[in-house]
PDB file of the backbone (N, CA, C, O) and the ligand in Angstrom, with CONECT records:
HET     ZN  A 101       1
ATOM      1  N   MET A   1       0.855  -1.205   0.035  1.00  0.00           N
ATOM      2  CA  MET A   1      -0.009   0.100  -0.064  1.00  0.00           C
ATOM      3  C   MET A   1       0.683   1.426   0.088  1.00  0.00           C
ATOM      4  O   MET A   1       0.993   1.875   1.191  1.00  0.00           O
ATOM      5  N   PRO A   2       0.952   2.130  -1.219  1.00  0.00           N
ATOM      6  CA  PRO A   2       1.834   2.984  -1.061  1.00  0.00           C
ATOM      7  C   PRO A   2       1.312   4.247  -0.137  1.00  0.00           C
ATOM      8  O   PRO A   2       0.159   4.355   0.280  1.00  0.00           O
ATOM      9  N   PHE A   3       2.295   5.102   0.084  1.00  0.00           N
ATOM     10  CA  PHE A   3       2.197   6.393   0.721  1.00  0.00           C
ATOM     11  C   PHE A   3       2.186   7.581  -0.294  1.00  0.00           C
ATOM     12  O   PHE A   3       3.004   7.526  -1.212  1.00  0.00           O
ATOM     13  N   ILE A   4       1.403   8.570  -0.226  1.00  0.00           N
ATOM     14  CA  ILE A   4       1.663   9.812  -1.070  1.00  0.00           C
ATOM     15  C   ILE A   4       1.627  10.987  -0.282  1.00  0.00           C
ATOM     16  O   ILE A   4       0.930  11.064   0.730  1.00  0.00           O
ATOM     17  N   ILE A   5       2.521  12.135  -0.798  1.00  0.00           N
ATOM     18  CA  ILE A   5       2.639  13.280   0.019  1.00  0.00           C
ATOM     19  C   ILE A   5       2.319  14.353  -1.107  1.00  0.00           C
ATOM     20  O   ILE A   5       2.783  14.142  -2.227  1.00  0.00           O
ATOM     21  N   SER A   6       1.563  15.479  -0.887  1.00  0.00           N
ATOM     22  CA  SER A   6       1.494  16.514  -1.687  1.00  0.00           C
ATOM     23  C   SER A   6       2.264  17.599  -1.502  1.00  0.00           C
ATOM     24  O   SER A   6       1.909  18.181  -0.477  1.00  0.00           O
ATOM     25  N   CYS A   7       3.201  18.149  -2.066  1.00  0.00           N
ATOM     26  CA  CYS A   7       3.912  19.349  -1.981  1.00  0.00           C
ATOM     27  C   CYS A   7       2.913  20.539  -1.406  1.00  0.00           C
ATOM     28  O   CYS A   7       3.205  21.197  -0.407  1.00  0.00           O
ATOM     29  N   ARG A   8       1.802  20.713  -2.102  1.00  0.00           N
ATOM     30  CA  ARG A   8       0.658  21.737  -1.853  1.00  0.00           C
ATOM     31  C   ARG A   8       0.467  21.697  -0.260  1.00  0.00           C
ATOM     32  O   ARG A   8       0.478  22.760   0.361  1.00  0.00           O
ATOM     33  N   ASP A   9       0.282  20.402   0.440  1.00  0.00           N
ATOM     34  CA  ASP A   9      -0.029  20.519   1.900  1.00  0.00           C
ATOM     35  C   ASP A   9       0.936  20.926   2.628  1.00  0.00           C
ATOM     36  O   ASP A   9       0.740  21.175   3.817  1.00  0.00           O
ATOM     37  N   THR A  10       2.267  21.083   2.002  1.00  0.00           N
ATOM     38  CA  THR A  10       3.395  21.782   2.897  1.00  0.00           C
ATOM     39  C   THR A  10       3.100  23.351   2.961  1.00  0.00           C
ATOM     40  O   THR A  10       3.725  24.081   3.730  1.00  0.00           O
ATOM     41  N   GLY A  11       2.295  23.729   2.266  1.00  0.00           N
ATOM     42  CA  GLY A  11       1.914  25.218   2.243  1.00  0.00           C
ATOM     43  C   GLY A  11       2.292  25.983   1.002  1.00  0.00           C
ATOM     44  O   GLY A  11       1.862  27.123   0.826  1.00  0.00           O
ATOM     45  N   VAL A  12       3.137  25.345   0.082  1.00  0.00           N
ATOM     46  CA  VAL A  12       3.324  26.083  -1.152  1.00  0.00           C
ATOM     47  C   VAL A  12       2.190  25.756  -2.326  1.00  0.00           C
ATOM     48  O   VAL A  12       1.436  24.782  -2.314  1.00  0.00           O
ATOM     49  N   ASN A  13       2.235  26.639  -3.192  1.00  0.00           N
ATOM     50  CA  ASN A  13       1.271  26.393  -4.379  1.00  0.00           C
ATOM     51  C   ASN A  13       2.057  25.581  -5.413  1.00  0.00           C
ATOM     52  O   ASN A  13       2.874  26.191  -6.104  1.00  0.00           O
ATOM     53  N   CYS A  14       1.884  24.222  -5.592  1.00  0.00           N
ATOM     54  CA  CYS A  14       2.965  23.326  -6.282  1.00  0.00           C
ATOM     55  C   CYS A  14       2.061  22.048  -6.486  1.00  0.00           C
ATOM     56  O   CYS A  14       1.407  21.584  -5.552  1.00  0.00           O
ATOM     57  N   PRO A  15       2.058  21.552  -7.637  1.00  0.00           N
ATOM     58  CA  PRO A  15       1.317  20.328  -7.949  1.00  0.00           C
ATOM     59  C   PRO A  15       2.124  19.129  -7.746  1.00  0.00           C
ATOM     60  O   PRO A  15       1.788  18.017  -8.153  1.00  0.00           O
ATOM     61  N   ALA A  16       3.156  19.372  -7.131  1.00  0.00           N
ATOM     62  CA  ALA A  16       4.131  18.214  -7.205  1.00  0.00           C
ATOM     63  C   ALA A  16       3.528  17.157  -6.155  1.00  0.00           C
ATOM     64  O   ALA A  16       3.116  17.601  -5.083  1.00  0.00           O
ATOM     65  N   THR A  17       3.464  15.919  -6.389  1.00  0.00           N
ATOM     66  CA  THR A  17       3.325  15.033  -5.507  1.00  0.00           C
ATOM     67  C   THR A  17       4.271  13.719  -5.441  1.00  0.00           C
ATOM     68  O   THR A  17       4.921  13.432  -6.447  1.00  0.00           O
ATOM     69  N   PHE A  18       4.358  12.948  -4.326  1.00  0.00           N
ATOM     70  CA  PHE A  18       5.437  11.803  -4.312  1.00  0.00           C
ATOM     71  C   PHE A  18       4.844  10.922  -3.830  1.00  0.00           C
ATOM     72  O   PHE A  18       4.063  11.097  -2.895  1.00  0.00           O
ATOM     73  N   VAL A  19       5.064   9.886  -4.313  1.00  0.00           N
ATOM     74  CA  VAL A  19       4.403   8.453  -4.082  1.00  0.00           C
ATOM     75  C   VAL A  19       5.519   7.544  -3.685  1.00  0.00           C
ATOM     76  O   VAL A  19       6.556   7.514  -4.348  1.00  0.00           O
ATOM     77  N   SER A  20       5.320   6.701  -2.483  1.00  0.00           N
ATOM     78  CA  SER A  20       6.424   5.612  -2.286  1.00  0.00           C
ATOM     79  C   SER A  20       6.011   4.501  -1.410  1.00  0.00           C
ATOM     80  O   SER A  20       5.042   4.696  -0.676  1.00  0.00           O
ATOM     81  N   ASP A  21       6.626   3.337  -1.385  1.00  0.00           N
ATOM     82  CA  ASP A  21       5.900   2.326  -0.570  1.00  0.00           C
ATOM     83  C   ASP A  21       6.604   2.550   0.976  1.00  0.00           C
ATOM     84  O   ASP A  21       6.364   1.813   1.932  1.00  0.00           O
ATOM     85  N   SER A  22       7.390   3.555   1.005  1.00  0.00           N
ATOM     86  CA  SER A  22       8.231   3.944   2.437  1.00  0.00           C
ATOM     87  C   SER A  22       7.914   5.133   2.889  1.00  0.00           C
ATOM     88  O   SER A  22       8.317   5.994   2.107  1.00  0.00           O
ATOM     89  N   ASP A  23       7.276   5.641   3.961  1.00  0.00           N
ATOM     90  CA  ASP A  23       7.124   6.822   4.499  1.00  0.00           C
ATOM     91  C   ASP A  23       8.312   7.648   4.842  1.00  0.00           C
ATOM     92  O   ASP A  23       8.328   8.878   4.906  1.00  0.00           O
ATOM     93  N   ILE A  24       9.452   6.715   5.087  1.00  0.00           N
ATOM     94  CA  ILE A  24      10.654   7.511   5.312  1.00  0.00           C
ATOM     95  C   ILE A  24      11.449   7.965   3.995  1.00  0.00           C
ATOM     96  O   ILE A  24      12.252   8.898   4.000  1.00  0.00           O
ATOM     97  N   GLN A  25      11.150   7.243   2.934  1.00  0.00           N
ATOM     98  CA  GLN A  25      11.495   7.627   1.779  1.00  0.00           C
ATOM     99  C   GLN A  25      10.907   8.902   1.282  1.00  0.00           C
ATOM    100  O   GLN A  25      11.624   9.772   0.787  1.00  0.00           O
ATOM    101  N   LEU A  26       9.692   9.023   1.395  1.00  0.00           N
ATOM    102  CA  LEU A  26       8.779  10.008   1.359  1.00  0.00           C
ATOM    103  C   LEU A  26       9.386  11.339   1.758  1.00  0.00           C
ATOM    104  O   LEU A  26       9.547  12.362   1.092  1.00  0.00           O
ATOM    105  N   LEU A  27       9.667  11.074   2.962  1.00  0.00           N
ATOM    106  CA  LEU A  27       9.914  12.577   3.769  1.00  0.00           C
ATOM    107  C   LEU A  27      11.253  12.797   3.051  1.00  0.00           C
ATOM    108  O   LEU A  27      11.327  13.987   2.745  1.00  0.00           O
ATOM    109  N   ASP A  28      12.306  12.134   2.677  1.00  0.00           N
ATOM    110  CA  ASP A  28      13.371  12.287   2.043  1.00  0.00           C
ATOM    111  C   ASP A  28      13.057  13.154   0.750  1.00  0.00           C
ATOM    112  O   ASP A  28      13.646  14.200   0.475  1.00  0.00           O
ATOM    113  N   ASP A  29      12.129  12.621   0.056  1.00  0.00           N
ATOM    114  CA  ASP A  29      11.947  12.798  -1.456  1.00  0.00           C
ATOM    115  C   ASP A  29      11.208  14.496  -1.084  1.00  0.00           C
ATOM    116  O   ASP A  29      11.631  15.458  -1.724  1.00  0.00           O
ATOM    117  N   ILE A  30      10.371  14.643  -0.272  1.00  0.00           N
ATOM    118  CA  ILE A  30       9.751  15.958  -0.085  1.00  0.00           C
ATOM    119  C   ILE A  30      10.742  17.002   0.479  1.00  0.00           C
ATOM    120  O   ILE A  30      10.561  18.163   0.111  1.00  0.00           O
ATOM    121  N   HIS A  31      11.794  16.736   1.347  1.00  0.00           N
ATOM    122  CA  HIS A  31      12.812  17.515   1.804  1.00  0.00           C
ATOM    123  C   HIS A  31      13.738  17.882   0.678  1.00  0.00           C
ATOM    124  O   HIS A  31      14.191  19.017   0.527  1.00  0.00           O
ATOM    125  N   ARG A  32      13.991  16.864  -0.099  1.00  0.00           N
ATOM    126  CA  ARG A  32      14.808  17.159  -1.299  1.00  0.00           C
ATOM    127  C   ARG A  32      14.366  17.962  -2.418  1.00  0.00           C
ATOM    128  O   ARG A  32      15.109  18.493  -3.244  1.00  0.00           O
ATOM    129  N   HIS A  33      12.976  18.018  -2.385  1.00  0.00           N
ATOM    130  CA  HIS A  33      12.227  18.846  -3.527  1.00  0.00           C
ATOM    131  C   HIS A  33      12.149  20.060  -3.151  1.00  0.00           C
ATOM    132  O   HIS A  33      12.286  20.893  -4.047  1.00  0.00           O
ATOM    133  N   ILE A  34      11.910  20.561  -1.744  1.00  0.00           N
ATOM    134  CA  ILE A  34      11.686  21.761  -1.099  1.00  0.00           C
ATOM    135  C   ILE A  34      13.196  22.232  -1.453  1.00  0.00           C
ATOM    136  O   ILE A  34      13.289  23.198  -2.210  1.00  0.00           O
ATOM    137  N   ASP A  35      14.319  21.666  -0.997  1.00  0.00           N
ATOM    138  CA  ASP A  35      15.615  22.238  -1.330  1.00  0.00           C
ATOM    139  C   ASP A  35      15.732  22.613  -2.606  1.00  0.00           C
ATOM    140  O   ASP A  35      16.450  23.566  -2.908  1.00  0.00           O
ATOM    141  N   GLU A  36      15.059  21.930  -3.496  1.00  0.00           N
ATOM    142  CA  GLU A  36      15.681  22.093  -5.052  1.00  0.00           C
ATOM    143  C   GLU A  36      14.490  23.203  -5.771  1.00  0.00           C
ATOM    144  O   GLU A  36      14.796  24.022  -6.637  1.00  0.00           O
ATOM    145  N   ALA A  37      13.222  23.047  -5.262  1.00  0.00           N
ATOM    146  CA  ALA A  37      12.436  23.977  -5.995  1.00  0.00           C
ATOM    147  C   ALA A  37      11.835  24.867  -5.283  1.00  0.00           C
ATOM    148  O   ALA A  37      11.279  25.836  -5.800  1.00  0.00           O
ATOM    149  N   HIS A  38      11.870  24.635  -3.891  1.00  0.00           N
ATOM    150  CA  HIS A  38      11.253  26.260  -2.965  1.00  0.00           C
ATOM    151  C   HIS A  38      12.384  26.313  -1.988  1.00  0.00           C
ATOM    152  O   HIS A  38      12.272  25.991  -0.806  1.00  0.00           O
ATOM    153  N   PRO A  39      13.454  26.730  -2.541  1.00  0.00           N
ATOM    154  CA  PRO A  39      14.662  27.035  -1.557  1.00  0.00           C
ATOM    155  C   PRO A  39      14.011  28.119  -0.347  1.00  0.00           C
ATOM    156  O   PRO A  39      14.351  28.088   0.835  1.00  0.00           O
ATOM    157  N   GLU A  40      13.207  28.879  -0.817  1.00  0.00           N
ATOM    158  CA  GLU A  40      12.458  29.856   0.194  1.00  0.00           C
ATOM    159  C   GLU A  40      12.004  29.400   1.318  1.00  0.00           C
ATOM    160  O   GLU A  40      11.978  30.106   2.326  1.00  0.00           O
ATOM    161  N   GLN A  41      11.478  27.842   1.290  1.00  0.00           N
ATOM    162  CA  GLN A  41      10.665  27.309   1.836  1.00  0.00           C
ATOM    163  C   GLN A  41      11.466  26.431   3.151  1.00  0.00           C
ATOM    164  O   GLN A  41      10.870  25.876   4.075  1.00  0.00           O
ATOM    165  N   LYS A  42      12.920  26.476   2.959  1.00  0.00           N
ATOM    166  CA  LYS A  42      13.717  25.520   3.583  1.00  0.00           C
ATOM    167  C   LYS A  42      13.534  25.557   5.122  1.00  0.00           C
ATOM    168  O   LYS A  42      13.511  24.538   5.812  1.00  0.00           O
ATOM    169  N   ASP A  43      13.398  26.885   5.625  1.00  0.00           N
ATOM    170  CA  ASP A  43      13.020  26.886   7.241  1.00  0.00           C
ATOM    171  C   ASP A  43      11.713  26.248   7.594  1.00  0.00           C
ATOM    172  O   ASP A  43      11.429  25.948   8.753  1.00  0.00           O
ATOM    173  N   LYS A  44      10.867  26.033   6.496  1.00  0.00           N
ATOM    174  CA  LYS A  44       9.461  25.579   6.912  1.00  0.00           C
ATOM    175  C   LYS A  44       9.376  24.289   6.503  1.00  0.00           C
ATOM    176  O   LYS A  44       8.221  23.941   6.259  1.00  0.00           O
ATOM    177  N   LYS A  45      10.348  23.328   6.320  1.00  0.00           N
ATOM    178  CA  LYS A  45      10.194  21.950   5.885  1.00  0.00           C
ATOM    179  C   LYS A  45       9.378  21.338   6.968  1.00  0.00           C
ATOM    180  O   LYS A  45       9.448  21.696   8.143  1.00  0.00           O
ATOM    181  N   PRO A  46       8.521  20.300   6.468  1.00  0.00           N
ATOM    182  CA  PRO A  46       7.653  19.785   7.434  1.00  0.00           C
ATOM    183  C   PRO A  46       8.632  18.887   8.424  1.00  0.00           C
ATOM    184  O   PRO A  46       9.552  18.233   7.933  1.00  0.00           O
ATOM    185  N   SER A  47       8.369  18.898   9.885  1.00  0.00           N
ATOM    186  CA  SER A  47       9.224  17.959  10.723  1.00  0.00           C
ATOM    187  C   SER A  47       8.564  16.706  10.249  1.00  0.00           C
ATOM    188  O   SER A  47       7.664  16.638   9.413  1.00  0.00           O
ATOM    189  N   PRO A  48       9.206  15.598  10.979  1.00  0.00           N
ATOM    190  CA  PRO A  48       8.659  14.258  10.761  1.00  0.00           C
ATOM    191  C   PRO A  48       7.352  14.126  11.168  1.00  0.00           C
ATOM    192  O   PRO A  48       6.469  13.520  10.559  1.00  0.00           O
ATOM    193  N   GLU A  49       7.247  14.746  12.280  1.00  0.00           N
ATOM    194  CA  GLU A  49       5.864  14.717  12.979  1.00  0.00           C
ATOM    195  C   GLU A  49       4.862  15.036  12.154  1.00  0.00           C
ATOM    196  O   GLU A  49       3.907  14.294  11.928  1.00  0.00           O
ATOM    197  N   LYS A  50       5.074  16.431  11.545  1.00  0.00           N
ATOM    198  CA  LYS A  50       3.998  17.116  10.743  1.00  0.00           C
ATOM    199  C   LYS A  50       3.799  16.432   9.232  1.00  0.00           C
ATOM    200  O   LYS A  50       2.799  16.551   8.526  1.00  0.00           O
ATOM    201  N   ALA A  51       5.050  15.665   8.914  1.00  0.00           N
ATOM    202  CA  ALA A  51       4.981  15.066   7.548  1.00  0.00           C
ATOM    203  C   ALA A  51       4.026  13.867   7.791  1.00  0.00           C
ATOM    204  O   ALA A  51       3.098  13.662   7.008  1.00  0.00           O
ATOM    205  N   GLN A  52       4.254  13.041   8.914  1.00  0.00           N
ATOM    206  CA  GLN A  52       3.282  12.118   9.096  1.00  0.00           C
ATOM    207  C   GLN A  52       1.840  12.382   8.906  1.00  0.00           C
ATOM    208  O   GLN A  52       1.115  11.518   8.411  1.00  0.00           O
ATOM    209  N   LYS A  53       1.385  13.555   9.282  1.00  0.00           N
ATOM    210  CA  LYS A  53       0.127  13.782   9.228  1.00  0.00           C
ATOM    211  C   LYS A  53      -0.178  14.152   7.874  1.00  0.00           C
ATOM    212  O   LYS A  53      -1.314  13.899   7.474  1.00  0.00           O
ATOM    213  N   LEU A  54       0.855  14.853   6.895  1.00  0.00           N
ATOM    214  CA  LEU A  54       0.279  14.940   5.425  1.00  0.00           C
ATOM    215  C   LEU A  54       0.390  14.053   4.634  1.00  0.00           C
ATOM    216  O   LEU A  54      -0.115  14.084   3.512  1.00  0.00           O
ATOM    217  N   ILE A  55       1.150  13.006   5.147  1.00  0.00           N
ATOM    218  CA  ILE A  55       1.116  11.483   4.449  1.00  0.00           C
ATOM    219  C   ILE A  55      -0.308  10.869   4.390  1.00  0.00           C
ATOM    220  O   ILE A  55      -1.100  10.757   5.326  1.00  0.00           O
ATOM    221  N   LYS A  56      -0.488  10.454   2.950  1.00  0.00           N
ATOM    222  CA  LYS A  56      -1.887   9.627   3.014  1.00  0.00           C
ATOM    223  C   LYS A  56      -1.585   8.299   2.347  1.00  0.00           C
ATOM    224  O   LYS A  56      -0.728   8.140   1.478  1.00  0.00           O
ATOM    225  N   LYS A  57      -2.305   7.450   2.801  1.00  0.00           N
ATOM    226  CA  LYS A  57      -2.166   6.174   2.371  1.00  0.00           C
ATOM    227  C   LYS A  57      -3.001   6.017   1.040  1.00  0.00           C
ATOM    228  O   LYS A  57      -4.071   6.625   1.047  1.00  0.00           O
ATOM    229  N   VAL A  58      -2.713   5.347  -0.033  1.00  0.00           N
ATOM    230  CA  VAL A  58      -3.560   5.338  -1.295  1.00  0.00           C
ATOM    231  C   VAL A  58      -3.808   3.736  -1.544  1.00  0.00           C
ATOM    232  O   VAL A  58      -4.474   3.357  -2.507  1.00  0.00           O
TER     233      VAL A  58
HETATM  234 ZN    ZN A 101       6.896  21.601  -4.664  1.00  0.00          ZN2+
END
């Protein structure tokens, strides 16, 4: 059962979504994406606790 996280849910207007079988991998993906695509959001990267709430199961 894969997990999904939407960049939009972190507070930016961005259509990117990430899907992975691992929630740890997802956290990694979204942090890397924020570094690359939204460097101004760097200080607002979701904490692991917050990210857990943003992650949905599909
Ligand atoms: Zn994004």
